[in-house]
PALUM-244968 format. One line per field, with one value per residue (C-alpha): residue number from 0; residue in one letter; z, y, x. Coordinates in pm, 1 decimal, m for minus. Each point is the difference from the previous one (the first is absolute). Layout:
mike <- c(NUM ...);
nutor <- c(A ...);
zz <- c(Z ...);
yy <- c(Y ...);
xx <- c(X ...);
***
This chain:
mike <- c(0 1 2 3 4 5 6 7 8 9 10 11 12 13 14 15 16 17 18 19 20 21 22 23 24 25 26 27 28 29 30 31 32 33 34 35 36 37 38 39 40 41 42 43 44 45 46 47 48 49 50 51 52 53 54 55 56 57 58 59 60 61 62 63 64 65 66 67 68 69 70 71 72 73 74 75 76 77 78 79 80 81 82 83 84 85 86 87 88 89 90 91 92 93 94 95 96 97 98 99 100 101 102 103 104 105 106 107 108 109 110 111 112 113 114 115 116 117 118 119 120 121 122 123 124 125 126 127 128 129 130 131 132 133 134 135 136 137 138 139 140 141 142 143 144 145 146 147 148 149 150 151 152 153 154 155 156 157 158 159 160 161 162 163 164 165 166 167 168 169 170 171 172 173 174 175 176 177 178 179 180 181 182 183 184 185 186 187 188 189 190 191 192 193 194 195 196 197 198 199 200 201 202 203 204 205 206 207 208 209 210 211 212 213 214 215 216 217 218 219 220 221 222 223 224 225 226 227 228 229 230 231 232 233 234 235 236 237 238 239 240 241 242 243 244 245 246 247 248 249 250 251 252 253 254 255 256 257 258 259 260 261 262 263 264 265 266 267 268 269 270 271 272 273 274 275 276 277 278 279 280 281 282 283 284 285 286 287 288 289 290 291 292 293 294 295 296 297 298 299 300 301 302 303 304 305 306 307 308 309 310 311 312 313 314 315 316 317 318 319 320 321 322 323 324 325 326 327 328 329 330 331 332 333 334 335 336 337 338 339 340 341 342 343 344 345 346 347 348 349 350 351 352 353 354 355 356 357 358 359 360 361 362 363 364 365 366 367 368 369 370 371 372 373 374 375 376 377 378 379 380 381 382 383 384 385 386 387 388 389 390 391 392 393 394 395 396 397 398 399 400 401 402 403 404 405 406 407 408 409 410 411 412 413 414 415 416 417 418 419 420 421 422 423 424 425 426 427 428 429 430 431 432 433 434 435 436 437 438 439 440 441 442 443 444 445 446 447 448 449 450 451 452 453 454 455 456 457 458 459 460 461);
nutor <- c(M N K Y F I L V I G I T I M L P G C I V G P G Q K K P H A P S M K H Y S H Q K V E N D N R L T Q W W L E F A D P V L N D L I K Q A L A H N Y D L A I A L E K I E E A R A L F Q L K T G Q M F P E V G A L A F A A K T R F S S D S P F N R L F G R N G N G T S F F L L G F D A M W E I D I W G K L R R A R E A A G Y Q M F A Q I E Q A R M V H I M L I A D V A R A Y I N Y T A L S I Q Q E I L S H V V T I D E Q L L N L V N H R F K A G L D S E L E Y L T Q E Q Q T T L S K N A L S V T K T N L Q Q T K N Q I A V L L G L L P D E I K L D A P K R V P V G P D T P Q T G I P S D L L R R R P D I R K A E K E V A A A I E L T G A A V A E W F P S F K I F G L V G T G G L N A S H F F D G G T L S W F I F P S I Q W P L I N F G R I K A N V K A K E S A H K Q A V L Q Y T K T V I E A F A E V E D F M I A Y S E S K K Q T I Q S A E R V E S L K N S F T L I N E S F S S G L N N S L D Q L T A Q K N L L L A E Y V D V Q L Q Q Q E N V N L I G L Y K A L G G G W);
zz <- c(m4654.1 260.9 202.4 m308.4 m121.1 339.5 m21.7 m313.5 132.1 297.3 m209.8 m223.6 312.0 225.7 m220.6 m234.3 258.2 m78.7 m235.2 m96.8 m128.4 94.2 184.1 m112.4 102.6 m107.5 m176.8 182.2 m156.7 15.8 80.5 27.3 328.5 m227.4 m361.2 m61.6 m142.7 196.9 47.3 108.4 182.7 m97.3 m315.0 m21.8 m305.8 m196.9 m91.1 m242.1 m34.3 m360.8 149.4 163.2 m364.0 m1.4 m392.5 m104.2 m340.2 175.9 241.9 m312.8 m169.5 308.6 45.1 m366.5 6.0 321.8 m181.8 m342.8 1.0 m135.1 228.2 304.7 m140.4 m92.7 372.7 147.8 m219.6 121.0 352.2 m116.7 m165.4 358.5 173.2 m233.9 70.1 361.6 0.0 m213.1 284.6 245.4 m205.8 3.7 393.0 m30.5 m129.6 m372.5 m98.0 m346.7 m152.0 m154.2 m248.3 m139.8 m222.2 m130.2 m205.0 m22.3 m147.9 85.8 m149.8 141.7 132.3 165.7 385.2 m30.8 m165.5 277.0 253.2 m136.5 m80.7 m341.5 m202.7 m274.7 m58.8 105.8 309.7 49.8 288.4 91.5 272.3 81.8 286.9 143.9 58.8 241.0 87.7 284.5 94.3 366.6 38.8 314.2 m46.7 m121.8 m350.6 m163.3 280.2 m64.8 m385.0 68.5 225.9 m247.6 m260.3 232.9 53.5 m358.7 m58.8 256.1 m169.1 m324.9 170.3 105.2 m352.5 m119.1 244.1 m132.7 m355.1 156.5 144.3 m299.5 m214.7 178.9 32.6 m383.8 m83.3 224.7 m125.9 m369.8 74.1 156.7 m283.4 m246.7 173.6 5.8 m374.8 m94.3 165.9 m137.4 m344.3 24.4 142.0 m274.6 m265.1 128.8 22.2 m367.5 m94.6 184.9 m151.2 m356.0 103.8 134.6 m322.8 m228.1 215.7 9.2 m388.2 m75.1 266.0 m187.8 m313.2 135.0 133.2 369.7 67.4 m114.2 m193.5 316.9 190.8 m275.5 m33.4 375.2 11.2 m293.4 189.8 316.6 m210.1 m137.5 340.7 129.7 m285.7 70.7 372.4 m107.0 m229.9 273.6 263.4 m233.8 m56.1 370.2 73.3 m218.0 117.6 331.8 m78.9 m170.6 321.9 203.0 m222.7 34.1 370.3 m35.1 m213.8 m304.4 m354.7 m51.6 m210.0 278.4 263.1 19.5 214.5 m5.6 14.0 342.9 146.3 277.1 133.5 320.5 334.7 267.0 386.3 157.6 254.0 m104.9 274.7 1.3 326.4 219.0 m143.8 159.4 m201.5 m306.3 97.2 17.8 m302.1 m267.6 m190.5 m135.5 353.5 107.2 m318.1 83.4 353.9 m117.0 m236.7 289.7 190.5 m329.5 m39.0 360.6 m73.6 m304.5 186.9 256.9 m270.9 m145.6 323.8 43.1 m300.3 229.7 197.5 m111.6 m139.8 87.1 m232.7 15.3 m320.8 2.4 m200.3 56.4 m262.6 m140.5 m244.6 m94.1 m303.1 m103.4 m58.7 71.6 375.4 47.1 285.9 164.5 382.9 m67.1 m263.8 217.1 3.6 172.4 118.9 179.2 m93.6 231.6 m152.8 119.4 m224.5 126.4 m240.2 92.5 m308.1 m203.3 m97.5 176.7 m155.7 310.8 159.8 m312.8 3.2 370.2 m62.8 m299.8 212.9 279.9 m234.6 m144.2 359.3 52.6 m341.3 127.5 321.0 m175.8 m252.4 286.5 183.0 m367.2 m53.4 340.7 m37.2 m359.4 117.7 256.3 m235.6 m261.4 255.7 86.6 m357.4 m80.9 323.2 m90.4 m346.7 70.3 260.2 m232.0 m300.8 246.7 70.6 m365.4 m91.6 252.3 m138.0 m358.2 95.0 156.6 m334.2 m218.3 226.7 m35.9 m375.2 m24.5 184.8 m235.2 m316.2 133.0 40.3 m331.5 m160.5 146.8 m124.3 m339.0 m31.2 132.9 m279.2 261.2 m125.2 m348.9 m113.6 41.0 364.0 41.6 m195.0 179.6 350.8 m117.3 m116.7 326.9 205.7 m229.3 45.6 389.6 2.8 m210.1 262.8 266.9 m145.6 m26.5 365.3 96.5 m191.5 154.6 355.0 m76.1 m136.7 297.5 245.2 m197.4 45.1 363.8 51.1 m212.1 194.5 325.3 m118.1 m52.9 m201.1 175.4);
yy <- c(m24411.2 35.2 240.4 202.0 35.9 82.8 286.2 126.3 m5.7 194.6 272.5 25.9 53.5 218.9 223.0 156.4 289.5 152.1 263.2 242.8 363.3 303.6 m33.6 148.1 389.6 207.2 327.5 321.9 179.3 378.5 132.1 334.5 71.4 117.4 126.4 382.2 m18.7 m291.9 14.0 m348.2 m249.2 m299.9 m198.0 m271.1 134.7 m10.4 m365.3 98.8 374.7 22.8 m63.0 329.9 138.9 m152.3 m83.8 m338.9 11.4 57.7 m294.8 m203.9 104.1 m86.8 m343.8 m84.4 109.5 m199.5 m306.1 57.1 222.3 m162.5 175.6 m118.4 m338.0 m12.5 111.8 m251.1 m273.5 145.8 m112.1 m337.7 m6.5 133.5 m265.4 m287.9 151.5 m28.1 m355.6 m70.4 135.5 m218.9 m291.8 39.6 m47.6 m359.1 m338.5 m21.2 m388.4 m135.5 m345.6 m154.7 m272.7 m123.3 m278.4 m73.1 m279.0 m3.5 m223.6 m0.4 m179.4 m306.8 151.1 297.5 4.5 97.6 m331.0 m208.6 234.4 m80.2 m339.5 m36.9 m117.8 237.8 m73.6 358.9 95.6 152.4 235.5 113.1 242.6 130.4 204.9 365.7 281.8 297.0 325.6 220.4 324.8 29.2 381.5 53.6 366.4 108.4 53.7 m166.2 94.4 365.3 m15.3 m145.7 293.8 247.9 m160.7 35.0 359.7 55.6 m172.6 217.6 305.9 m106.6 m5.0 359.3 87.6 m148.0 208.3 307.3 m87.9 m50.9 337.0 164.4 m166.0 118.6 370.9 m35.5 m84.0 243.9 281.3 m98.9 9.1 334.1 128.2 m143.8 149.1 353.7 m17.5 m121.8 286.2 248.1 m122.8 81.1 359.4 59.4 m103.4 284.3 233.2 m79.8 64.9 348.4 86.4 m68.6 224.5 266.4 m17.6 30.2 299.4 185.0 m51.4 167.6 275.4 47.0 25.9 246.4 196.2 m54.5 m205.5 9.1 m264.6 m75.3 m85.9 m245.5 m144.0 m45.1 m175.6 m222.7 m98.4 m87.9 m207.5 m192.2 m42.9 m147.5 m253.8 m125.2 m35.3 m209.6 m213.8 m65.2 m78.8 m240.8 m175.1 m8.1 m127.2 m296.9 m90.4 19.7 m240.8 m234.0 17.5 m121.3 m291.0 m101.2 19.7 m225.5 m248.3 89.3 103.0 384.7 m105.3 m221.9 246.8 202.5 314.4 228.5 372.7 102.3 305.5 77.5 m39.0 m226.6 180.0 m155.1 42.4 324.2 m109.7 m312.8 m245.3 6.8 m226.0 96.0 m11.3 m327.0 m173.8 99.4 m245.5 m278.5 87.6 94.7 m319.0 157.4 56.2 m366.1 m128.6 191.9 m130.6 m361.2 70.0 92.1 m311.2 m190.4 153.5 m91.9 m335.8 m40.3 168.1 m273.5 m263.6 160.2 m10.1 m377.1 m65.1 62.8 m333.8 m345.9 m159.6 m344.5 m256.7 m366.2 m213.0 m339.1 m267.6 m310.3 m272.1 m349.0 m108.9 m254.7 m186.3 m166.5 192.8 m303.0 m2.1 382.3 m62.7 m294.8 67.5 56.7 264.4 289.7 285.7 318.3 262.5 334.6 261.6 300.4 271.9 334.4 278.4 292.7 297.4 77.0 190.2 192.8 306.0 224.4 m114.9 m42.8 314.8 189.3 m153.8 83.4 342.5 38.0 m144.9 251.2 291.5 m114.0 m5.7 364.5 88.7 m156.9 201.3 302.3 m58.9 m65.8 321.5 183.7 m151.4 89.6 366.9 16.6 m137.2 264.1 268.2 m140.7 4.8 358.7 109.1 m140.2 140.8 346.6 m20.0 m128.4 264.1 264.8 m137.4 m21.0 361.0 89.3 m209.0 173.3 325.0 m111.6 m122.9 359.5 175.0 m223.4 92.5 334.0 m4.9 m192.9 272.8 253.6 m191.4 m32.0 387.5 59.6 m251.6 191.7 329.3 m128.9 m145.6 379.6 148.1 152.8 m187.2 m118.9 m361.7 64.8 49.4 m303.8 m218.4 139.8 m86.7 m346.3 m68.4 121.4 m216.7 m310.2 75.2 29.3 m331.3 m149.2 114.6 m112.6 m350.2 9.0 89.3 m262.6 m251.2 108.0 m2.9 m358.6 m101.4 136.6 m189.1 m320.6 57.4 67.6 m343.5 m179.6 166.5 m111.8 m360.2 m14.5 m268.5 m330.4);
xx <- c(14245.1 m286.9 203.2 96.8 m367.8 m96.8 277.2 m155.9 m357.1 135.5 153.9 m328.5 m206.7 220.5 188.3 m275.8 m34.7 344.7 m120.7 284.1 m19.2 m210.8 m336.0 m318.0 m32.2 m288.0 111.2 m44.2 m311.0 13.5 m367.0 m207.6 m196.8 m274.8 m86.4 m4.9 m371.9 m143.5 m370.2 m106.7 206.9 m222.0 96.1 m273.4 m130.9 343.2 m61.1 m262.4 56.0 m169.7 m337.4 16.6 m62.4 m335.8 24.5 m138.6 202.6 323.4 m82.9 m53.8 319.2 210.4 m163.3 75.7 359.4 70.1 m130.2 153.1 305.5 308.4 249.4 m191.6 m3.7 375.8 70.3 m205.3 167.9 333.9 m115.5 m39.6 353.6 136.1 m199.9 151.3 346.9 m74.2 m112.1 322.6 221.5 m207.2 45.9 381.9 m4.2 m115.0 163.0 2.2 m107.0 13.9 m59.9 321.0 23.1 338.1 103.8 349.2 194.1 361.8 263.1 376.9 291.8 115.6 309.5 m195.3 m6.5 m365.1 m60.5 148.4 m185.8 m339.0 89.3 m154.3 291.1 m32.8 m376.9 m111.1 m182.0 m357.5 m86.3 m366.6 m122.5 m342.6 m73.0 m7.0 251.7 m25.9 190.6 m59.4 186.5 m22.8 m64.8 223.7 65.1 m331.1 90.5 m284.1 m239.6 106.3 m48.0 m334.9 m110.4 144.9 m234.4 m277.9 59.1 45.0 m335.9 m162.8 157.4 m160.4 m324.7 49.1 90.8 m336.4 m180.4 199.2 m142.2 m334.4 m3.8 144.1 m261.2 m294.2 155.8 73.9 m355.3 m163.0 243.8 m69.2 m385.4 6.7 217.3 m266.3 m290.2 162.7 115.6 m360.2 m161.3 268.2 m76.2 m339.1 83.4 241.3 m258.6 m208.1 272.6 87.7 m364.5 m8.7 335.5 m111.3 m312.2 210.4 225.5 m298.9 m129.4 332.9 37.5 m342.9 94.3 340.0 m157.3 m248.9 300.8 m97.0 294.7 347.6 193.4 212.5 m313.8 m100.3 343.4 22.5 m337.7 116.2 294.6 m208.4 m222.6 313.1 120.1 m330.7 m21.4 365.8 m86.3 m288.8 180.6 292.8 m293.8 m128.6 323.5 74.9 m348.4 51.6 353.7 m121.9 m282.1 266.4 205.8 m289.4 m60.0 397.6 m61.1 m309.2 189.1 m219.7 60.3 m63.3 m343.3 m121.0 m65.9 m334.7 m28.0 m279.6 39.1 22.7 m234.8 249.8 348.7 m28.3 22.7 226.5 m37.9 44.3 225.9 199.8 152.3 360.4 82.4 296.1 358.9 87.7 m291.0 219.7 273.0 m286.8 m209.1 265.3 93.9 329.3 115.7 m96.8 171.1 315.9 m7.4 m15.6 263.8 235.3 m89.3 85.1 341.1 68.9 m75.4 206.1 289.3 m7.1 m22.0 305.7 183.2 m74.1 221.6 297.9 m78.9 39.8 m316.7 m109.8 m157.4 m127.2 m5.4 m179.9 m110.6 m205.5 m98.0 27.0 288.2 217.0 147.2 m320.7 m328.6 m208.3 124.3 m99.3 m231.5 192.4 57.1 391.2 m11.7 m100.1 280.8 10.4 249.0 m4.8 267.3 15.7 253.2 124.2 108.9 192.6 82.6 356.7 114.4 m241.0 194.2 m241.5 m320.0 m173.8 118.2 m108.6 m343.2 m38.6 90.4 m237.2 m299.8 92.5 m6.6 m307.7 m161.5 131.3 m153.9 m349.2 4.8 83.0 m272.0 m252.3 65.0 m3.8 m346.9 m136.6 103.7 m128.8 m334.3 m42.9 98.0 m244.4 m292.3 104.7 18.1 m360.6 m150.1 131.1 m112.0 m344.2 m50.9 99.2 m204.8 m290.3 17.9 5.8 m283.9 m214.3 100.6 m55.0 m362.7 m68.6 121.0 m224.0 m287.2 83.9 7.5 m310.6 m175.7 165.8 m103.1 m358.5 m23.2 149.4 m226.8 m301.4 145.4 40.6 m363.9 m82.7 188.4 240.5 307.8 112.1 65.4 379.7 m11.8 m229.5 233.1 310.4 m158.8 m78.9 315.1 172.0 m238.8 83.6 387.6 m53.1 m197.0 303.1 251.4 m229.5 12.1 371.2 29.3 m215.2 186.7 323.3 m167.7 m102.5 338.7 175.2 m225.2 54.4 362.6 m10.1 m212.3 261.8 283.5 m164.6 m6.3 m384.0 m153.7 74.5);
***
């Protein structure tokens, strides 16, 4: 028995290194040498990029969202679930020990061979057992270890998923706040436009009745007034919906959020930092998650391959027992046994082979998904770079146009005060200026949305 026990211990110690199946290999990552619109190679400020807008309200909203958003809370809880599954796989590598209590009473007929065996002469037999049993699967081929490693990589993938939610949440809050500020200012502008259109309609109506304007001019102005009122109504609706969206992102009910009317659209940095392309592979959580999923697929393939090989298990029991419970702890009642077993699947009708093929296919899919994720990430950065660059140019041109119309309105207003222009010219010039300011706010909004999209695409926010 001692020799047999030593053999079992030797197998346990020496063979766990015999891991079968494919080894870990990092997937090839396609990369760009440089971005087409790259300005700065330092990405130190990407971690808290929203601070570049220098807006205390935005900073506070993001702080609240990170503390109370439900999507982020769910993502963090999924990490706990993945961690528990990893601990489960870890526990399966060690012996399982349980307490055992057993009591039985039997009675056989006087002619039964069992009666003569137990020597009770038909009076019945009692048997009692109290002790511990154990079972241990010796992981010779690495099946349990590879399953544990796969669970570990899946846990890390879930951490990256939570980082993705973190990044998207910050971007969504910032985007919604930018939209809210723009819509709030546009609502105020359109309110003035509606007032001016009503004044123009009243003026054109008097001129039409006086024979100075045609009915077509009156109907055209009436239509313009209706369009302005409709635009104001749509803007009010969008403003309230955007406010509700911010509330949801902050984990609040729509009536629980209080936002003051902003005076301006926040302004981002003139030269946003992008980092170099190789930084993208390090920063983007979706790329890091895809890489972890490739590693997990390799481990699961190895665990499937290990099923081709025999499994080694040890069963054991130790306890005290006998025919009389009062003698449980007597020296002669101690019992124990060790029962090693080997199980080797010989005929399984292709089950193991099919499982290995399925896991190999899942690994190939994970590699393809990783490559696709990397390519899409670079394309997303490039898209937002060109979008931001062009919107920046449009914003500069719009600001110049607004300044020009301000000068024109000042001159026309002065002429009106001197009696050189009529009120129609003054109201029309004022309306043109307001509409230009409306477009200018819209372009500022789009510039900032593109900038936020660029920061998000770069993996900024953690």
